[in-house]
Legacy VTK file of the C-alpha trace (Angstrom):
# vtk DataFile Version 3.0
C-alpha trace
ASCII
DATASET POLYDATA
POINTS 512 float
-15.012 82.015 141.742
-15.805 82.683 144.882
-16.663 79.858 147.778
-19.792 80.443 147.541
-20.479 81.239 143.182
-22.731 78.379 141.851
-20.236 76.039 140.079
-23.288 73.902 138.560
-22.117 72.715 135.029
-25.683 73.248 133.787
-25.504 77.281 135.397
-22.051 77.709 133.564
-23.726 76.202 130.456
-26.545 78.665 130.502
-24.393 81.673 130.745
-22.971 81.027 127.236
-26.810 80.562 125.257
-27.315 82.517 122.719
-29.271 85.863 123.559
-31.826 84.692 121.536
-33.766 81.167 122.950
-35.104 80.653 119.798
-32.031 80.058 118.106
-31.505 76.023 117.400
-29.774 74.230 119.164
-29.849 70.517 117.962
-31.862 69.385 114.539
-32.581 65.877 114.515
-32.448 63.750 111.381
-35.460 63.846 110.094
-35.709 67.693 110.612
-37.013 68.371 113.521
-35.530 71.672 115.630
-35.412 72.398 119.505
-34.311 75.228 120.473
-32.251 76.695 123.428
-35.486 77.425 124.849
-36.425 74.205 124.715
-33.955 72.765 126.209
-34.333 75.125 129.314
-37.918 74.513 129.295
-37.525 70.399 129.093
-34.668 70.569 131.254
-36.703 72.445 134.137
-40.119 69.709 134.101
-37.618 66.797 134.353
-35.520 68.621 136.817
-39.136 69.361 138.529
-39.846 65.576 138.122
-37.295 64.016 139.213
-37.320 66.358 142.664
-41.285 65.379 142.728
-40.323 61.323 142.661
-38.277 61.875 145.636
-34.728 62.284 144.220
-32.610 64.420 146.457
-29.182 66.462 145.901
-26.527 63.593 145.249
-28.527 61.177 144.538
-27.407 58.698 141.643
-29.509 58.672 138.270
-28.971 55.182 136.230
-29.889 55.706 132.643
-29.449 53.388 129.740
-31.595 54.666 126.647
-31.590 55.012 123.358
-29.983 58.497 121.812
-32.814 61.204 121.631
-33.080 64.757 122.157
-35.310 63.664 125.354
-32.501 61.920 126.209
-29.911 65.226 126.279
-32.781 66.791 128.396
-32.542 64.193 131.014
-29.054 64.481 131.394
-29.302 68.696 131.791
-32.041 68.018 134.268
-29.856 66.011 136.396
-27.315 68.837 136.525
-29.578 71.581 136.890
-31.168 68.924 140.582
-27.733 68.584 141.919
-28.342 64.884 140.786
-25.414 62.771 139.430
-26.075 61.108 136.056
-25.230 57.450 135.653
-25.354 56.731 131.910
-25.224 52.923 130.721
-24.409 51.833 127.673
-27.270 50.615 125.520
-25.719 46.790 124.798
-25.293 46.295 128.306
-26.814 42.982 129.458
-28.376 41.793 132.918
-25.513 40.512 134.746
-23.612 43.792 133.856
-26.958 45.539 134.798
-27.126 43.745 138.151
-23.486 45.059 138.813
-23.998 48.538 138.078
-27.305 49.016 139.733
-26.211 47.170 143.143
-22.473 49.501 142.885
-24.392 52.689 141.875
-27.701 52.145 144.105
-29.566 55.288 142.325
-32.874 56.636 143.954
-34.238 56.851 139.714
-33.654 54.668 136.818
-34.365 55.311 133.549
-35.274 52.852 130.709
-36.725 51.730 127.381
-40.092 50.017 127.587
-38.411 47.165 126.655
-36.358 46.777 129.411
-38.766 47.491 132.168
-39.208 43.760 133.223
-35.095 43.376 133.217
-34.201 45.962 135.861
-37.874 45.684 137.582
-36.606 42.090 138.186
-32.562 43.359 138.620
-33.682 45.975 142.081
-36.355 43.247 143.217
-33.703 41.012 143.309
-31.358 43.143 145.114
-33.924 44.757 147.307
-33.817 47.829 145.958
-37.999 48.050 145.514
-37.476 51.658 146.711
-35.498 52.612 143.201
-37.740 54.445 141.210
-38.412 52.823 137.948
-39.452 54.485 134.377
-39.329 54.273 130.875
-38.171 57.017 128.037
-38.307 56.507 124.373
-36.643 57.198 121.433
-39.491 59.414 120.534
-39.896 61.167 123.799
-43.162 59.123 125.039
-42.694 56.942 128.036
-43.988 56.582 131.660
-40.730 59.407 132.828
-42.468 61.719 129.766
-45.974 61.545 131.368
-45.059 61.855 134.660
-43.173 64.975 133.880
-45.931 65.974 131.592
-47.404 68.495 134.190
-44.152 69.562 135.903
-43.952 73.115 135.694
-41.096 74.820 133.262
-39.654 76.917 135.907
-36.941 75.513 137.786
-34.238 76.973 139.937
-30.660 75.652 139.111
-29.289 73.832 142.569
-26.395 75.538 143.761
-22.945 72.986 143.541
-19.525 73.564 144.280
-16.768 72.380 141.840
-15.999 69.434 143.620
-19.570 68.087 143.671
-20.294 65.323 141.637
-22.072 65.541 138.278
-21.995 62.063 136.815
-20.336 58.663 137.304
-18.717 56.459 134.527
-17.782 53.282 134.420
-14.367 51.687 132.993
-15.224 49.155 130.469
-14.260 46.355 133.210
-12.029 44.742 130.901
-9.594 43.492 133.800
-11.183 42.572 137.300
-14.364 44.456 138.308
-15.646 47.844 136.631
-14.696 50.812 138.629
-17.020 53.900 139.288
-15.879 57.011 138.071
-16.608 59.812 139.934
-17.051 63.303 137.347
-17.268 66.890 138.998
-19.123 69.597 137.785
-15.585 71.235 138.053
-14.026 68.632 135.666
-16.206 68.455 133.245
-16.950 72.394 132.789
-13.280 72.926 133.178
-12.490 71.073 130.265
-15.416 71.587 128.236
-15.013 75.152 128.260
-10.877 74.882 126.888
-12.138 72.165 124.549
-14.694 75.177 123.200
-11.894 77.678 122.883
-9.294 75.378 121.905
-11.005 74.113 119.012
-12.292 77.559 117.605
-16.211 76.783 118.151
-18.349 79.707 117.740
-21.920 80.202 117.403
-21.553 79.884 113.775
-20.868 76.412 113.974
-22.821 73.174 113.522
-21.563 70.035 114.774
-22.408 66.623 113.459
-23.233 64.601 116.380
-23.379 60.672 115.620
-21.917 59.534 118.555
-23.809 57.722 121.144
-24.269 59.605 124.535
-23.737 56.881 127.377
-19.594 57.660 126.926
-17.238 60.650 127.437
-16.515 61.437 123.549
-20.292 62.101 122.505
-22.065 63.182 125.960
-19.190 65.422 127.468
-17.125 66.498 124.322
-19.422 66.783 122.313
-22.313 68.021 123.555
-20.365 70.755 126.317
-18.407 72.210 123.100
-21.835 72.923 121.938
-23.116 74.308 124.729
-20.165 76.620 125.740
-20.239 78.033 122.431
-23.793 78.812 121.956
-23.821 76.724 118.857
-25.966 74.064 117.319
-25.691 70.376 116.304
-27.038 68.230 113.823
-28.377 65.095 116.077
-27.766 61.586 114.363
-29.223 58.982 116.400
-26.071 56.867 114.993
-23.911 56.886 112.246
-24.727 55.739 109.329
-22.511 56.497 106.299
-25.166 57.675 103.984
-26.972 59.589 106.567
-23.373 61.078 107.553
-22.928 61.672 103.751
-25.789 63.407 103.318
-25.072 66.107 106.327
-21.669 66.580 106.035
-22.789 69.765 103.747
-24.898 71.457 106.447
-21.973 71.222 108.742
-18.725 72.845 110.143
-17.345 70.233 112.810
-17.756 66.378 112.993
-16.631 64.316 115.917
-16.043 60.623 115.395
-13.969 57.690 116.385
-11.464 56.387 113.411
-14.317 53.559 112.260
-16.183 56.867 111.027
-13.515 57.851 109.141
-12.401 54.526 107.425
-16.298 53.879 106.203
-16.317 57.185 104.668
-13.010 56.832 103.064
-15.031 53.270 101.700
-18.033 55.819 99.885
-16.729 56.607 96.019
-18.980 59.595 96.688
-16.997 60.771 99.729
-14.440 64.245 98.533
-13.881 67.829 99.150
-17.444 68.724 97.389
-18.999 66.355 100.363
-16.501 68.208 102.736
-16.732 72.134 101.253
-18.667 73.927 104.485
-16.052 72.185 106.643
-13.563 73.128 108.718
-12.796 70.404 111.455
-12.749 66.569 111.160
-11.460 65.679 115.235
-10.708 61.485 115.919
-10.974 60.351 119.265
-11.294 57.465 121.330
-9.302 54.768 119.200
-5.933 55.372 117.775
-6.340 56.761 114.390
-4.090 55.230 111.572
-1.377 57.362 109.610
-2.668 55.496 106.799
-6.193 56.647 107.454
-5.051 60.108 108.387
-3.398 60.676 104.792
-5.485 59.020 102.602
-8.071 60.814 104.296
-6.456 64.430 103.704
-5.444 63.190 100.027
-9.201 62.619 99.316
-10.438 65.709 101.350
-7.842 67.959 101.975
-8.553 68.336 105.210
-6.243 66.982 107.791
-8.332 65.554 110.792
-7.140 66.733 114.059
-6.415 63.436 116.878
-7.114 64.083 120.694
-6.614 61.846 123.440
-8.846 61.478 126.474
-10.144 58.949 129.043
-13.021 58.587 131.118
-11.288 59.250 134.133
-9.929 62.908 132.625
-12.184 63.815 129.829
-9.502 65.571 126.872
-5.368 65.107 127.997
-4.000 66.147 124.668
-4.772 67.713 121.889
-2.996 68.315 118.110
-3.281 72.237 117.163
-6.384 73.518 115.334
-3.253 75.622 114.059
-0.042 74.173 113.656
1.361 70.866 112.842
-1.014 68.017 113.431
1.519 65.290 113.291
0.065 61.510 112.260
0.502 59.300 114.870
0.278 61.419 117.672
-2.259 62.993 119.766
-0.783 66.317 119.493
0.138 68.782 123.141
-1.303 68.859 126.432
-4.540 70.628 126.778
-3.921 74.003 128.040
-4.200 73.501 132.197
-3.211 69.463 131.994
0.377 68.798 132.945
1.393 65.743 130.957
4.769 63.425 132.250
6.276 60.305 131.432
7.706 58.339 133.941
9.863 55.645 134.115
11.562 53.286 136.569
10.997 53.943 139.948
8.924 57.069 138.988
11.053 59.422 137.805
10.778 61.566 134.773
12.185 60.274 131.608
14.083 62.189 129.128
12.421 63.610 125.962
11.188 60.432 123.339
11.414 57.761 126.038
8.667 55.338 126.847
7.186 55.078 129.875
3.954 55.238 131.803
1.879 58.874 131.116
0.573 59.815 134.225
-2.067 63.624 134.572
-2.500 65.959 136.679
-5.233 69.167 136.106
-8.486 70.104 136.938
-9.558 67.712 134.430
-9.115 64.615 136.356
-11.390 63.094 138.055
-12.381 63.022 141.671
-11.469 59.126 142.582
-13.216 55.530 142.404
-16.636 55.294 143.681
-16.655 53.411 147.058
-12.940 52.571 146.143
-10.658 54.510 148.234
-7.626 52.200 148.680
-8.154 51.642 144.435
-8.127 55.791 143.958
-4.974 56.291 146.456
-3.657 53.477 143.944
-3.701 55.319 141.217
-2.434 59.121 142.173
1.368 59.531 143.206
1.987 61.868 146.317
2.285 65.192 144.046
-1.502 64.364 142.956
-0.581 63.064 139.394
-2.729 60.303 137.920
-1.814 57.137 136.702
-3.771 56.630 132.963
-1.991 52.793 132.779
-1.080 53.750 129.240
2.226 53.751 127.623
3.809 57.117 125.607
6.582 59.130 124.856
7.014 62.506 124.551
9.110 64.165 122.077
11.440 67.432 122.649
8.753 69.520 120.961
6.063 68.357 123.581
3.898 66.156 121.306
2.840 62.799 123.165
2.578 59.594 121.337
0.883 56.858 122.806
2.725 53.717 122.186
-0.053 51.172 124.273
-2.165 50.370 127.650
0.271 48.964 130.132
-2.183 46.164 130.578
-1.764 45.558 126.779
2.389 45.331 127.163
3.892 41.817 125.977
6.788 40.410 128.017
8.648 38.397 126.073
10.967 36.290 127.613
11.711 38.865 130.503
11.790 41.874 127.716
9.029 44.468 126.901
7.356 44.584 123.492
4.545 47.256 122.991
2.197 46.470 120.575
1.785 49.869 118.987
4.772 49.195 117.477
4.620 45.995 116.128
1.414 46.966 115.013
2.371 50.298 112.719
4.732 47.496 110.989
1.764 45.273 109.991
-0.639 47.998 108.732
1.927 49.156 106.398
2.356 45.576 104.715
0.064 45.116 101.364
-3.074 43.296 101.535
-3.465 44.127 105.146
-6.602 46.606 106.550
-5.895 46.467 110.261
-3.920 44.174 113.148
-4.492 44.133 116.618
-1.097 42.340 118.551
-1.502 40.771 121.788
0.535 38.658 124.525
-0.320 34.663 125.421
0.780 32.052 127.512
3.765 30.744 126.346
5.560 27.670 128.373
8.938 29.097 127.662
8.722 32.737 127.323
6.199 33.284 129.333
4.457 35.232 127.028
4.344 34.876 123.335
3.485 37.611 120.761
0.884 37.307 118.466
-0.863 38.684 115.623
-4.242 39.169 114.675
-4.956 40.796 110.831
-7.803 41.987 108.786
-6.514 41.818 105.511
-8.110 43.558 102.378
-11.506 41.984 100.797
-10.264 39.475 98.056
-6.597 39.467 99.494
-4.958 36.111 100.912
-2.444 36.499 103.113
-0.074 33.836 104.332
1.104 33.301 107.627
4.669 31.890 107.339
4.853 35.754 104.618
3.548 38.431 107.333
6.346 36.291 109.901
9.084 36.838 107.501
8.061 40.182 106.079
7.856 41.252 109.821
11.557 39.844 110.414
12.740 42.207 107.979
11.989 45.210 110.305
11.563 43.922 113.720
13.766 42.874 116.353
13.396 38.914 116.754
11.893 38.706 119.894
9.430 41.334 118.665
8.178 39.410 115.453
4.969 37.613 116.184
5.227 34.147 116.996
1.735 33.282 115.509
-0.616 35.105 112.890
-4.805 35.044 112.491
-6.207 36.346 109.683
-10.035 37.273 111.126
-12.421 39.242 108.881
-12.849 41.974 111.548
-11.791 42.798 115.146
-13.893 42.719 118.060
-14.399 46.640 119.242
-16.356 48.497 121.310
-19.550 50.840 120.765
-16.758 53.513 120.514
-14.907 51.474 118.052
-11.556 50.534 120.626
-10.598 46.749 119.479
-11.216 44.435 122.954
-7.606 42.894 122.756
-9.067 40.768 125.932
-11.630 39.082 123.554
-8.316 38.284 121.336
-6.397 37.246 124.406
-9.080 35.277 125.565
-9.546 33.643 122.016
-5.895 33.370 121.073
-5.043 31.885 124.622
-4.532 28.223 123.760
-2.162 28.915 120.725
1.063 27.629 122.665
-1.040 24.952 124.963
1.176 22.269 123.640
4.728 24.126 123.161
LINES 1 513
512 0 1 2 3 4 5 6 7 8 9 10 11 12 13 14 15 16 17 18 19 20 21 22 23 24 25 26 27 28 29 30 31 32 33 34 35 36 37 38 39 40 41 42 43 44 45 46 47 48 49 50 51 52 53 54 55 56 57 58 59 60 61 62 63 64 65 66 67 68 69 70 71 72 73 74 75 76 77 78 79 80 81 82 83 84 85 86 87 88 89 90 91 92 93 94 95 96 97 98 99 100 101 102 103 104 105 106 107 108 109 110 111 112 113 114 115 116 117 118 119 120 121 122 123 124 125 126 127 128 129 130 131 132 133 134 135 136 137 138 139 140 141 142 143 144 145 146 147 148 149 150 151 152 153 154 155 156 157 158 159 160 161 162 163 164 165 166 167 168 169 170 171 172 173 174 175 176 177 178 179 180 181 182 183 184 185 186 187 188 189 190 191 192 193 194 195 196 197 198 199 200 201 202 203 204 205 206 207 208 209 210 211 212 213 214 215 216 217 218 219 220 221 222 223 224 225 226 227 228 229 230 231 232 233 234 235 236 237 238 239 240 241 242 243 244 245 246 247 248 249 250 251 252 253 254 255 256 257 258 259 260 261 262 263 264 265 266 267 268 269 270 271 272 273 274 275 276 277 278 279 280 281 282 283 284 285 286 287 288 289 290 291 292 293 294 295 296 297 298 299 300 301 302 303 304 305 306 307 308 309 310 311 312 313 314 315 316 317 318 319 320 321 322 323 324 325 326 327 328 329 330 331 332 333 334 335 336 337 338 339 340 341 342 343 344 345 346 347 348 349 350 351 352 353 354 355 356 357 358 359 360 361 362 363 364 365 366 367 368 369 370 371 372 373 374 375 376 377 378 379 380 381 382 383 384 385 386 387 388 389 390 391 392 393 394 395 396 397 398 399 400 401 402 403 404 405 406 407 408 409 410 411 412 413 414 415 416 417 418 419 420 421 422 423 424 425 426 427 428 429 430 431 432 433 434 435 436 437 438 439 440 441 442 443 444 445 446 447 448 449 450 451 452 453 454 455 456 457 458 459 460 461 462 463 464 465 466 467 468 469 470 471 472 473 474 475 476 477 478 479 480 481 482 483 484 485 486 487 488 489 490 491 492 493 494 495 496 497 498 499 500 501 502 503 504 505 506 507 508 509 510 511
């Protein structure tokens, strides 16, 4: 592509749209259908509206709204207008919103009518009255829709370079203040196009889309695969197991987090018949238990494809569409992406050895918003990004994620990787799932603590669990305490919030 060619992500999507603009792009759970022509027309209308409100190329548009077709048009409108799309989790509260708005400094804020007062107070307190504040509801109503109603449906998509920003997403902030992750048109285009090809998307596909769209998984991975292939999607506002069961027979691909699959397996009516038309189930955003992987295959005849990514990079690796989908691994590096594991001193580790996982490729983000020192700290001299994940790469290239660096426990000077202990615990009879954390200990520095969810109706004893672990694990890896709970705390994408567990059990050894 020449230096003057248009790298706008929307332009690249548009080049892949079906020849017939009346082709259905999106069908809602209530049966409403929207075409590729609707996407073109409504995104143009909103792009004109945003420009008319004073938003200029490079300005941020902060969005905290419910999932709807109109929310998708707004994302596409921001791309077309050269604006930087800044989605926020709908669960964020005032104190969190205050930080995000203060850091991103948006020109336009779009929220629900119920949140208008909260946002109005935040912008006023920050002296940011210049930010235009509008609302958009899931049914398509609201002040933004009213402002856009009379706007023209013709819009010349703004030419963008590959390294121009397309989106700004923030880390979860489990350690330190959240960091703004700058994703460019080139980052999103290269990864989206690659995944659509890697996973075999065609115009005949129907994607079951039950994911939220304030996150990389639902917003970029899922929608990009559809838009780069001219496919369609069944658009559910959220994951509800009954609605998903009803929708599956009309779909060919599903993307989900592990929780979606465990909930499906808990339904007696879920089996091969429901999945007869499906060609692919994809899982990500959290580790997929081997037990779930095997149970799903036995129940349906389908093998879940697990992949691995992060906000800073989108997708880094994937089990193959054709070939062995190996349980407990996240597959092979995605084409165009380099992965390596390094040990002490940054030396590349031998095959099968655990170390720090690093990634390099066009998918890797531009850096942290207004944090050049942190950006420099997280990149190596030869351009690899330090993911913060502990991993090992087998001799045949399959990648296994052992855990997050921040989750690693140092007990008596020895490194303990939670995933290894969790694998042992999850195999115990009567255990649904587990999470292993490190908490302060006067003697060892950190002590290993396990938090376990039992099978309904099963009573687990702490001493018995510890005794079973001693049969398999080295003594320094054996949990010193085991807590039995009804459920593990998770974020909107199904990831276990270990920071909450560390806070909850921080005083477990306070008198030791």
